[in-house]
NUPANU-810152 format. One line per 8 residues: number of its first residue (from 0); for each residue x, y, z of N, C-alpha, C. Coordinates in Angstrom, 1 decimal, decimal comma, always signed. Layout:
N
NUM	X Y Z X Y Z X Y Z; ...
% end
This chain:
266
0	+82,8 +122,7 +94,5 +82,7 +121,5 +95,4 +81,5 +120,9 +95,1; +81,6 +119,5 +94,9 +80,6 +118,6 +94,6 +79,6 +118,4 +95,8; +78,2 +118,4 +95,5 +77,1 +118,1 +96,5 +77,2 +116,7 +97,0; +78,0 +115,8 +96,3 +78,3 +114,5 +96,8 +79,4 +114,3 +98,0; +79,3 +113,3 +98,8 +80,3 +113,3 +99,8 +81,8 +113,3 +99,2; +82,7 +113,7 +99,9 +84,0 +113,6 +99,7 +84,5 +112,3 +99,9; +85,4 +111,7 +99,3 +85,9 +110,5 +99,4 +87,3 +110,4 +99,7; +87,8 +109,9 +100,9 +89,3 +109,8 +101,4 +89,7 +108,5 +100,9
8	+90,8 +108,5 +100,2 +91,4 +107,1 +99,7 +92,6 +107,2 +100,1; +93,2 +106,0 +100,9 +94,5 +105,6 +101,3 +95,3 +104,9 +100,1; +96,4 +105,0 +100,0 +97,3 +104,3 +99,0 +96,8 +104,6 +97,9; +96,4 +106,0 +97,6 +96,0 +106,4 +96,3 +96,8 +106,8 +95,2; +98,2 +106,7 +95,2 +99,1 +106,9 +94,3 +99,3 +106,1 +93,1; +98,8 +104,8 +93,3 +99,0 +103,9 +92,3 +98,0 +102,7 +92,6; +98,0 +101,7 +91,6 +97,2 +100,5 +91,6 +95,6 +100,7 +92,2; +95,1 +99,8 +93,1 +93,9 +99,8 +93,2 +93,3 +101,1 +93,9
16	+94,1 +101,9 +94,5 +93,6 +103,2 +95,1 +93,7 +104,2 +94,1; +94,5 +104,3 +93,2 +94,5 +105,2 +92,1 +93,3 +105,0 +91,2; +92,9 +103,7 +90,9 +91,7 +103,4 +90,2 +90,4 +103,8 +90,9; +90,5 +103,5 +92,2 +89,3 +104,2 +93,1 +89,2 +105,5 +92,9; +90,3 +106,4 +93,0 +90,1 +107,7 +92,7 +89,6 +108,2 +91,4; +90,0 +107,4 +90,4 +89,5 +107,5 +89,0 +88,0 +107,4 +88,8; +87,7 +106,4 +89,5 +86,0 +106,0 +89,5 +85,2 +107,0 +90,2; +85,7 +107,3 +91,4 +84,9 +108,2 +92,2 +84,8 +109,7 +91,6
24	+86,0 +110,0 +91,1 +86,0 +111,3 +90,3 +85,2 +111,4 +89,2; +85,0 +110,4 +88,5 +84,1 +110,1 +87,2 +82,5 +110,2 +87,8; +82,5 +109,6 +89,1 +81,0 +109,7 +89,6 +80,8 +111,1 +90,2; +81,7 +112,2 +90,1 +81,7 +113,5 +90,5 +81,9 +114,0 +91,9; +82,7 +112,9 +92,6 +83,0 +113,0 +94,1 +84,3 +113,8 +94,2; +84,3 +114,9 +94,9 +85,6 +115,5 +95,4 +86,3 +114,5 +96,3; +87,7 +114,7 +96,0 +88,6 +113,5 +96,7 +89,7 +114,1 +97,8; +90,0 +113,3 +98,7 +91,4 +113,4 +99,6 +92,2 +112,1 +99,2
32	+93,3 +112,4 +98,6 +94,2 +111,3 +98,3 +95,4 +111,1 +99,1; +95,7 +110,1 +99,8 +96,4 +109,9 +101,0 +97,6 +108,9 +100,3; +98,7 +109,1 +100,2 +99,8 +108,2 +100,1 +101,1 +108,7 +100,2; +102,2 +108,0 +100,2 +103,5 +108,5 +100,3 +104,1 +109,3 +99,1; +103,9 +108,8 +98,0 +104,4 +109,3 +96,8 +103,8 +110,6 +96,3; +104,3 +111,7 +96,7 +103,7 +113,0 +96,5 +103,9 +113,3 +94,8; +105,0 +113,0 +94,1 +104,7 +113,3 +92,7 +103,7 +112,6 +91,8; +103,6 +111,2 +92,3 +102,3 +110,4 +91,6 +101,0 +111,0 +92,2
40	+100,8 +111,4 +93,3 +99,8 +111,8 +93,7 +99,2 +113,2 +93,0; +100,2 +114,2 +92,9 +100,2 +115,3 +92,2 +99,6 +115,2 +90,7; +100,3 +114,4 +90,3 +100,0 +113,8 +88,6 +98,6 +113,3 +88,5; +98,3 +112,4 +89,5 +96,8 +111,9 +89,6 +95,8 +113,0 +89,8; +96,1 +113,7 +90,8 +95,2 +115,0 +91,1 +95,1 +115,8 +89,9; +96,0 +116,2 +89,3 +96,1 +117,2 +88,2 +95,0 +116,6 +87,0; +95,2 +115,2 +86,8 +94,5 +114,7 +85,7 +92,9 +114,7 +86,0; +92,6 +114,3 +87,3 +91,3 +114,1 +87,8 +90,4 +115,5 +87,7
48	+91,3 +116,6 +88,4 +90,6 +117,9 +88,3 +90,5 +118,3 +86,8; +91,3 +118,0 +85,7 +91,0 +118,5 +84,6 +90,0 +117,8 +83,6; +90,1 +116,4 +84,1 +89,2 +115,7 +83,4 +87,7 +115,8 +83,9; +87,6 +115,7 +85,3 +86,1 +115,7 +85,9 +85,7 +116,9 +86,5; +86,6 +117,9 +86,6 +86,0 +119,2 +87,3 +85,8 +119,1 +88,9; +86,5 +118,0 +89,5 +86,3 +117,8 +90,9 +87,6 +118,3 +91,6; +87,2 +118,6 +92,9 +88,2 +119,0 +93,8 +89,2 +117,9 +94,2; +90,4 +118,0 +94,2 +91,3 +117,0 +94,4 +92,4 +117,4 +95,5
56	+92,2 +116,9 +96,8 +93,3 +117,4 +97,8 +94,4 +116,3 +98,1; +95,6 +116,7 +98,2 +96,7 +115,7 +98,4 +96,9 +115,7 +99,8; +97,1 +114,6 +100,6 +97,5 +114,4 +101,8 +98,7 +113,5 +101,9; +100,0 +114,0 +101,8 +101,0 +113,0 +101,8 +101,1 +112,3 +103,3; +101,3 +111,2 +103,3 +101,3 +110,5 +104,7 +101,9 +109,2 +104,6; +102,6 +108,6 +105,4 +103,1 +107,4 +105,5 +102,3 +106,8 +106,9; +101,5 +105,9 +106,5 +100,6 +105,3 +107,8 +101,1 +104,5 +108,6; +102,4 +104,3 +108,6 +103,2 +103,4 +109,5 +103,9 +104,5 +110,3
64	+104,0 +105,8 +110,2 +104,5 +106,7 +111,2 +103,3 +107,3 +111,9; +103,5 +107,3 +113,3 +102,7 +107,9 +114,2 +102,0 +109,3 +113,9; +102,9 +110,2 +113,6 +102,5 +111,5 +113,3 +101,5 +111,7 +112,0; +102,1 +110,9 +110,9 +101,1 +111,0 +109,8 +99,9 +110,3 +109,8; +99,9 +109,0 +110,5 +98,6 +108,5 +110,8 +97,7 +109,4 +111,7; +98,2 +110,1 +112,5 +97,3 +111,0 +113,5 +96,8 +112,2 +112,7; +97,6 +112,6 +111,6 +97,1 +113,6 +110,8 +95,9 +113,2 +109,9; +96,0 +112,0 +109,6 +94,7 +111,4 +108,8 +93,6 +111,1 +109,5
72	+93,9 +110,6 +110,8 +92,9 +110,4 +111,6 +92,1 +111,7 +112,0; +92,7 +112,8 +112,4 +92,1 +114,2 +112,7 +91,4 +114,6 +111,3; +91,7 +114,4 +110,3 +91,1 +114,9 +109,1 +89,6 +114,1 +109,0; +89,8 +112,8 +109,2 +88,6 +112,1 +109,2 +87,6 +112,4 +110,2; +88,1 +112,6 +111,4 +87,2 +112,8 +112,6 +86,5 +114,2 +112,4; +87,3 +115,2 +111,8 +86,7 +116,5 +112,1 +86,2 +117,2 +110,7; +86,5 +116,5 +109,6 +85,9 +117,2 +108,3 +84,7 +116,6 +108,1; +83,7 +117,3 +108,2 +82,4 +116,7 +108,1 +82,0 +116,5 +106,4
80	+82,6 +117,1 +105,5 +82,4 +116,7 +104,1 +82,9 +115,3 +103,7; +83,7 +114,8 +104,4 +84,2 +113,4 +104,0 +83,0 +112,3 +104,6; +82,4 +111,8 +103,6 +81,4 +110,7 +103,8 +81,8 +109,2 +103,4; +82,8 +109,1 +102,6 +83,5 +107,7 +102,3 +85,0 +107,6 +102,6; +85,2 +106,6 +103,2 +86,8 +106,1 +103,6 +86,9 +104,9 +103,0; +87,9 +105,1 +102,0 +88,4 +103,8 +101,3 +89,6 +103,3 +101,9; +89,8 +102,4 +102,7 +90,9 +101,9 +103,6 +91,5 +101,0 +102,5; +92,5 +101,4 +101,7 +93,2 +100,7 +100,6 +94,6 +100,4 +100,9
88	+95,3 +101,4 +101,5 +96,7 +101,2 +101,7 +97,2 +99,9 +102,4; +98,2 +99,2 +101,6 +98,6 +98,0 +102,2 +99,8 +97,5 +101,5; +100,6 +96,6 +101,9 +101,8 +96,1 +101,3 +102,0 +94,5 +101,7; +102,8 +94,0 +101,1 +103,4 +92,6 +101,3 +104,9 +92,5 +101,5; +105,3 +91,4 +101,8 +106,7 +91,1 +102,1 +107,2 +89,9 +101,5; +108,5 +89,9 +101,2 +108,9 +88,7 +100,6 +109,2 +87,7 +101,6; +109,1 +86,5 +101,2 +109,8 +85,4 +102,2 +108,7 +84,8 +102,8; +109,1 +83,8 +103,6 +108,0 +83,0 +104,4 +107,9 +83,6 +105,9
96	+107,1 +83,2 +106,8 +107,0 +83,9 +108,1 +108,2 +83,6 +108,7; +108,9 +82,6 +108,8 +110,2 +82,2 +109,6 +111,2 +83,1 +108,9; +111,2 +83,5 +107,7 +112,2 +84,2 +107,3 +112,1 +85,7 +107,4; +110,8 +86,3 +107,7 +110,4 +87,8 +107,5 +111,1 +88,4 +108,6; +111,0 +87,9 +110,0 +111,5 +88,5 +111,1 +110,6 +89,6 +111,7; +111,1 +90,1 +113,0 +110,3 +91,0 +113,8 +110,0 +92,3 +113,1; +110,9 +92,9 +112,6 +110,9 +94,3 +111,8 +109,9 +94,2 +110,8; +109,9 +93,3 +109,9 +108,7 +93,1 +108,7 +107,5 +92,9 +109,3
104	+107,4 +91,8 +110,3 +106,1 +91,6 +110,9 +105,5 +92,9 +111,6; +106,2 +93,7 +112,1 +105,7 +94,8 +112,9 +105,2 +95,9 +111,7; +106,1 +96,0 +110,6 +105,7 +97,2 +109,7 +104,5 +96,6 +109,0; +104,3 +95,4 +108,5 +103,3 +94,9 +107,7 +101,9 +95,0 +108,5; +101,9 +94,7 +109,7 +100,7 +94,6 +110,8 +100,5 +96,2 +110,9; +101,3 +97,2 +111,0 +101,1 +98,5 +111,2 +100,3 +99,2 +110,1; +100,7 +98,8 +108,8 +99,9 +99,2 +107,6 +98,8 +98,6 +107,3; +98,8 +97,3 +107,4 +97,6 +96,4 +106,7 +96,8 +96,4 +107,8
112	+96,9 +96,3 +109,0 +95,8 +96,1 +110,0 +95,8 +97,3 +111,0; +96,9 +97,8 +111,7 +96,7 +98,8 +112,5 +96,0 +100,2 +112,0; +96,7 +100,6 +111,1 +96,3 +101,9 +110,2 +94,8 +101,7 +109,8; +94,5 +100,5 +109,2 +93,0 +100,4 +108,8 +92,1 +100,5 +109,8; +92,4 +99,9 +111,0 +91,5 +100,0 +112,3 +91,5 +101,3 +112,8; +92,6 +102,2 +113,0 +92,5 +103,3 +113,5 +91,9 +104,3 +112,7; +92,1 +104,3 +111,3 +91,2 +105,1 +110,5 +89,8 +104,9 +110,6; +89,5 +103,7 +110,7 +88,0 +103,3 +110,6 +87,5 +104,0 +112,0
120	+88,5 +103,7 +113,1 +88,0 +104,3 +114,2 +87,9 +105,6 +114,6; +88,5 +106,4 +113,6 +88,5 +107,8 +113,6 +87,3 +108,4 +113,2; +86,8 +107,8 +112,1 +85,6 +108,2 +111,3 +84,3 +107,7 +111,9; +84,5 +106,4 +112,3 +83,1 +105,8 +112,7 +82,2 +106,5 +113,7; +82,8 +107,1 +114,7 +82,0 +107,8 +115,7 +81,3 +109,0 +114,9; +81,9 +109,7 +113,9 +81,0 +110,8 +113,4 +80,1 +110,1 +112,4; +80,3 +109,1 +111,7 +79,4 +108,6 +110,8 +78,1 +108,1 +111,5; +78,5 +107,5 +112,7 +77,4 +107,1 +113,4 +76,4 +108,2 +114,0
128	+77,1 +109,2 +114,4 +76,3 +110,4 +115,1 +75,3 +110,8 +113,6; +75,9 +111,0 +112,6 +75,4 +111,7 +111,5 +74,3 +110,6 +110,7; +74,4 +109,3 +111,0 +73,5 +108,4 +110,6 +73,8 +108,2 +109,1; +75,1 +108,3 +108,6 +75,4 +108,0 +107,1 +76,9 +107,8 +107,0; +77,3 +107,6 +105,7 +78,6 +107,3 +105,6 +79,0 +106,0 +105,2; +80,0 +105,7 +104,5 +80,6 +104,6 +104,1 +82,0 +104,1 +104,3; +82,3 +103,1 +104,7 +83,9 +102,7 +105,0 +84,1 +101,3 +104,1; +84,9 +101,6 +103,3 +85,5 +100,4 +102,4 +86,8 +99,9 +102,8
136	+86,8 +98,6 +103,2 +88,1 +98,1 +103,5 +88,7 +97,0 +102,7; +89,8 +97,3 +101,9 +90,1 +96,3 +101,1 +91,0 +95,3 +101,7; +90,5 +93,9 +101,7 +91,1 +92,8 +102,2 +91,8 +91,9 +101,1; +91,7 +90,7 +101,2 +92,1 +89,7 +100,2 +91,5 +88,5 +100,5; +91,2 +87,7 +99,3 +91,0 +86,3 +99,3 +92,1 +85,4 +100,2; +93,3 +85,9 +100,3 +94,3 +85,2 +101,1 +93,9 +85,1 +102,6; +93,0 +86,0 +103,0 +92,5 +86,0 +104,5 +91,6 +85,0 +104,6; +91,4 +84,2 +103,7 +90,4 +83,0 +103,6 +91,2 +81,7 +103,4
144	+92,5 +81,7 +102,9 +93,1 +80,6 +102,5 +94,5 +80,3 +103,0; +94,7 +79,8 +104,2 +96,0 +79,8 +104,7 +97,0 +79,0 +104,1; +96,3 +77,8 +103,2 +97,0 +77,0 +102,3 +97,9 +77,7 +101,2; +97,7 +78,9 +101,2 +98,4 +79,6 +100,0 +99,6 +80,3 +100,3; +100,2 +79,8 +101,3 +101,6 +80,2 +102,0 +101,8 +81,7 +102,1; +100,7 +82,5 +102,5 +100,9 +84,0 +102,8 +100,6 +84,2 +104,2; +101,3 +83,6 +105,2 +100,9 +83,6 +106,4 +100,6 +84,9 +107,1; +101,7 +85,9 +107,0 +101,4 +87,1 +107,8 +100,7 +87,9 +107,0
152	+100,6 +88,1 +105,7 +99,7 +88,8 +104,7 +98,4 +88,5 +104,9; +98,2 +87,1 +104,7 +96,8 +86,6 +104,9 +96,2 +87,0 +106,5; +97,0 +86,9 +107,3 +96,5 +86,9 +108,6 +96,1 +88,5 +108,7; +96,7 +89,3 +108,2 +96,3 +90,8 +108,5 +95,1 +91,2 +107,5; +95,0 +90,4 +106,3 +93,9 +90,5 +105,4 +92,4 +89,8 +106,2; +92,6 +88,7 +107,0 +91,7 +88,0 +107,8 +91,1 +89,0 +108,8; +92,0 +89,8 +109,3 +91,8 +90,8 +110,4 +90,9 +91,7 +109,8; +91,3 +92,3 +108,5 +90,4 +93,3 +107,9 +89,0 +92,9 +107,5
160	+88,8 +91,8 +107,1 +87,6 +91,0 +106,8 +86,7 +91,1 +108,0; +87,2 +90,6 +109,3 +86,6 +90,3 +110,5 +86,1 +91,6 +111,1; +87,1 +92,8 +110,9 +86,8 +94,3 +111,4 +85,4 +94,7 +110,4; +85,7 +94,4 +109,2 +84,6 +95,0 +108,5 +83,2 +94,3 +108,7; +83,2 +93,1 +108,9 +82,0 +92,3 +109,4 +81,5 +92,7 +110,7; +82,5 +92,9 +111,5 +82,0 +93,4 +112,8 +81,4 +94,8 +112,9; +82,1 +95,7 +112,0 +81,6 +97,0 +111,9 +80,1 +97,0 +111,1; +80,1 +96,1 +110,3 +78,7 +96,2 +109,8 +77,8 +95,9 +110,5
168	+78,0 +94,9 +111,7 +77,0 +94,6 +112,6 +76,7 +95,7 +113,5; +77,8 +96,2 +114,0 +77,4 +97,4 +114,8 +77,1 +98,8 +114,3; +77,6 +99,2 +113,0 +77,2 +100,4 +112,5 +76,1 +100,4 +111,5; +75,9 +99,2 +110,8 +75,0 +99,1 +110,1 +73,4 +99,5 +110,4; +73,0 +99,2 +111,6 +71,9 +99,7 +112,1 +71,8 +101,3 +112,4; +72,9 +101,9 +112,3 +73,3 +103,2 +112,5 +73,2 +104,2 +111,2; +73,0 +103,3 +110,0 +72,9 +104,1 +108,9 +74,4 +104,1 +108,3; +75,4 +103,6 +108,6 +76,7 +103,4 +108,0 +77,0 +102,2 +107,2
176	+77,3 +102,3 +106,1 +77,6 +101,0 +105,2 +79,0 +100,7 +105,2; +79,3 +99,6 +105,6 +80,8 +99,0 +105,5 +80,8 +97,6 +104,5; +81,7 +97,8 +103,7 +82,0 +96,9 +102,7 +83,4 +96,3 +102,9; +83,6 +95,1 +102,8 +85,0 +94,4 +102,7 +85,3 +94,0 +101,2; +86,5 +94,4 +100,7 +86,6 +93,9 +99,3 +87,7 +92,9 +99,3; +87,4 +91,7 +98,7 +88,4 +90,6 +98,6 +89,0 +90,5 +97,3; +89,9 +91,0 +96,9 +90,6 +90,7 +95,5 +91,3 +89,4 +95,7; +91,3 +88,9 +94,5 +92,3 +87,7 +94,2 +93,7 +88,4 +93,4
184	+94,4 +87,6 +93,1 +95,6 +88,3 +92,4 +95,0 +89,3 +91,5; +95,9 +90,5 +91,6 +95,5 +91,8 +90,9 +96,8 +92,2 +90,4; +96,8 +92,8 +89,3 +98,1 +93,3 +88,6 +98,2 +94,6 +89,1; +99,0 +94,7 +90,3 +99,6 +95,9 +90,9 +101,0 +95,8 +91,4; +101,4 +96,9 +91,8 +103,2 +96,9 +92,3 +103,3 +96,0 +93,6; +102,2 +95,8 +94,1 +102,2 +94,8 +95,6 +103,2 +93,6 +95,1; +103,2 +93,1 +94,0 +104,0 +91,9 +93,8 +105,4 +92,1 +94,0; +105,8 +93,1 +93,5 +107,2 +93,4 +93,6 +107,7 +93,4 +95,2
192	+106,8 +93,9 +96,0 +107,1 +93,9 +97,4 +107,4 +92,4 +98,0; +106,4 +91,7 +97,3 +106,5 +90,3 +97,8 +107,7 +89,4 +97,1; +108,3 +90,1 +96,1 +109,5 +89,5 +95,5 +109,0 +88,2 +94,5; +107,9 +88,7 +93,8 +107,5 +87,9 +92,8 +107,0 +88,5 +91,5; +107,2 +88,0 +90,5 +107,0 +88,6 +89,1 +105,5 +88,3 +88,6; +104,6 +89,3 +88,6 +103,3 +89,1 +88,3 +103,0 +88,4 +86,9; +103,9 +88,7 +86,1 +103,7 +88,2 +84,9 +103,8 +86,7 +84,8; +104,3 +86,0 +85,8 +104,7 +84,5 +86,0 +103,5 +83,9 +86,6
200	+102,4 +84,7 +87,0 +101,3 +84,1 +87,7 +100,0 +83,9 +86,8; +99,1 +83,0 +87,0 +98,1 +82,6 +86,3 +96,9 +83,4 +87,1; +95,8 +83,5 +86,2 +94,6 +84,1 +86,8 +94,7 +85,5 +87,5; +95,4 +86,3 +87,0 +95,5 +87,8 +87,3 +94,7 +88,8 +87,0; +93,9 +89,2 +87,9 +93,1 +90,2 +87,3 +93,5 +91,7 +87,1; +93,0 +92,4 +86,1 +93,5 +94,0 +85,9 +92,8 +94,5 +86,9; +93,5 +95,6 +87,4 +93,1 +96,4 +88,3 +91,7 +97,3 +88,2; +91,6 +97,7 +86,8 +90,5 +98,2 +86,5 +89,1 +97,4 +86,6
208	+89,2 +96,2 +86,3 +88,1 +95,2 +86,4 +87,9 +94,9 +87,8; +89,0 +94,8 +88,6 +88,8 +94,8 +90,2 +88,1 +95,7 +90,7; +88,3 +97,0 +90,5 +87,9 +98,3 +91,0 +86,3 +98,3 +90,7; +86,1 +98,1 +89,2 +84,9 +98,3 +88,8 +83,6 +97,1 +89,4; +84,2 +96,0 +89,6 +83,4 +94,9 +90,5 +83,3 +95,4 +91,8; +84,4 +96,0 +92,5 +84,1 +96,2 +93,8 +83,0 +97,2 +93,8; +83,1 +98,5 +93,2 +82,1 +99,3 +92,9 +80,7 +98,7 +92,8; +80,6 +97,8 +91,9 +79,2 +97,1 +91,5 +78,7 +96,7 +92,9
216	+79,6 +96,0 +93,7 +79,2 +95,4 +94,9 +78,9 +96,7 +95,9; +79,7 +97,7 +95,9 +79,3 +98,9 +96,7 +78,0 +99,5 +96,4; +77,6 +99,7 +95,1 +76,3 +100,0 +94,6 +75,2 +99,0 +95,0; +75,4 +97,8 +95,2 +74,4 +96,6 +95,6 +74,4 +97,0 +97,2; +75,4 +97,5 +97,8 +75,5 +97,5 +99,3 +75,8 +96,1 +99,9; +76,7 +95,3 +99,1 +77,2 +94,2 +99,7 +78,0 +94,4 +101,0; +77,9 +93,4 +101,9 +79,0 +93,5 +103,0 +80,3 +93,0 +102,7; +80,5 +92,0 +101,9 +81,6 +91,3 +101,4 +81,5 +91,0 +100,1
224	+82,4 +91,7 +99,3 +82,6 +91,5 +97,7 +83,8 +90,9 +97,4; +83,6 +89,9 +96,5 +84,9 +88,9 +96,1 +84,6 +89,0 +94,7; +85,4 +89,8 +94,1 +85,4 +90,1 +92,5 +85,7 +88,7 +91,7; +86,5 +87,9 +92,3 +87,0 +86,7 +91,4 +86,1 +85,7 +91,7; +85,1 +85,4 +92,4 +84,4 +84,3 +92,8 +83,1 +84,2 +91,9; +83,1 +83,2 +91,0 +82,1 +83,0 +90,1 +80,8 +82,8 +90,7; +80,9 +82,0 +91,7 +79,4 +81,6 +92,4 +79,2 +82,1 +93,8; +78,4 +83,1 +93,7 +78,2 +83,7 +95,1 +77,5 +82,7 +96,1
232	+77,1 +81,8 +95,7 +76,2 +80,9 +96,4 +77,3 +80,2 +97,5; +78,6 +80,0 +96,9 +79,5 +79,4 +97,8 +79,8 +80,4 +99,0; +80,0 +81,5 +98,8 +80,2 +82,6 +100,0 +79,0 +82,4 +100,8; +77,8 +82,5 +100,4 +76,5 +82,4 +101,1 +76,5 +80,8 +102,0; +76,8 +79,9 +101,2 +77,0 +78,6 +102,2 +78,1 +78,7 +103,2; +79,2 +79,2 +102,8 +80,3 +79,5 +103,7 +79,8 +80,4 +105,1; +79,1 +81,2 +104,7 +78,6 +82,2 +105,8 +77,5 +81,5 +106,6; +76,7 +80,6 +106,0 +75,8 +79,9 +106,7 +76,2 +78,8 +107,5
240	+77,2 +78,1 +107,2 +78,0 +77,2 +108,0 +78,7 +77,8 +109,0; +79,2 +78,9 +108,9 +79,8 +79,8 +110,2 +79,0 +80,1 +111,1; +77,6 +80,5 +110,7 +76,5 +81,1 +111,7 +76,1 +79,9 +112,4; +75,9 +78,6 +111,7 +75,4 +77,6 +112,3 +76,1 +77,0 +113,2; +77,5 +76,8 +113,1 +78,4 +76,5 +114,2 +78,5 +77,6 +115,2; +78,3 +78,9 +115,1 +78,4 +79,8 +116,0 +77,4 +79,6 +117,1; +76,2 +79,0 +116,5 +75,1 +78,8 +117,5 +75,4 +77,6 +118,6; +76,5 +76,9 +118,2 +76,7 +75,8 +119,2 +77,9 +76,3 +120,0
248	+78,5 +77,4 +120,1 +79,6 +77,8 +120,8 +79,3 +78,0 +122,4; +77,9 +78,3 +122,8 +77,5 +78,7 +124,1 +77,4 +77,5 +124,7; +78,4 +76,7 +125,4 +78,1 +75,5 +126,0 +79,0 +75,6 +127,4; +78,4 +75,2 +128,6 +79,1 +75,1 +129,7 +80,1 +74,1 +130,1; +80,0 +73,0 +129,0 +80,9 +71,8 +129,2 +81,5 +71,7 +127,9; +82,9 +71,1 +128,0 +83,6 +70,8 +126,6 +82,7 +69,8 +126,0; +83,0 +69,8 +124,5 +82,4 +68,8 +123,7 +82,9 +67,5 +124,0; +81,7 +66,5 +124,0 +82,0 +65,1 +124,3 +83,3 +64,4 +124,0
256	+83,7 +64,7 +122,9 +85,1 +64,1 +122,4 +86,1 +64,6 +123,2; +86,2 +65,7 +123,6 +87,4 +66,1 +124,6 +87,2 +65,6 +126,0; +85,9 +65,4 +126,3 +85,7 +64,9 +127,8 +86,1 +63,3 +127,8; +85,8 +62,8 +126,7 +86,3 +61,2 +126,4 +87,8 +61,1 +126,5; +88,5 +61,9 +125,7 +89,8 +62,0 +125,5 +90,6 +62,3 +126,8; +90,1 +63,2 +127,6 +90,5 +63,5 +129,0 +90,4 +62,4 +129,9; +89,3 +61,6 +130,0 +89,0 +60,8 +130,9 +90,0 +59,6 +130,6; +90,4 +59,3 +129,3 +91,0 +58,2 +128,8 +92,7 +58,5 +129,3
264	+93,0 +59,8 +129,4 +94,4 +60,2 +129,8 +94,7 +60,0 +131,2; +93,5 +59,9 +132,0 +93,7 +59,9 +133,4 +94,2 +58,5 +134,0
% end
């Protein structure tokens, strides 16, 4: 067993989650890998045990299923060895919002938003008591760009970003690190779920590059890491504008432009 904290990674059987597992194993962390695909998990675990000499435990779970989600929650809440949660599991759906229907909407929200929040909620009280720990939530740049026609997926990722920022405000002073990672287009299996051919897209980042950049942000203790953004001053400007606007939200009367319009309508 490593002296370093155990890392629990969701969606660990492929793509971003599998590369996170690879990199944390290289860093000497024991792992708990969570996903639905048991054979893929077993193959990955065997490779990492052999290569890095770390302990790798498999926890098969479908996070859209109540019993499976509760199993992972219990592990996070009660296993004091787990010091890092990587909330990576997520999916996309084909079609536009008006085409997707209620069942797709429910399933996407259950995995991309509800499971992320519940797993963070399961581990956050323990981390806060211990005064240490890290929560890494994988969001997406699509949570910032409604013009990119990914209404439902983007909305779930905007939720993950806000959740992460709120947790940073709440848990940061208690010694808990929270990071939101916002990938752009990345070469993973998610594109097949969205009904798109990744090879027809421009500006697609390789998953190894994405995770390495995300971990560079993790080491720098960034709250928001956007691997494809060349100029981080743009994010700083965006954040400054948001905070400046927030300072004006506490008003007892509507803004003058609305009062004038209302008066004209009478």
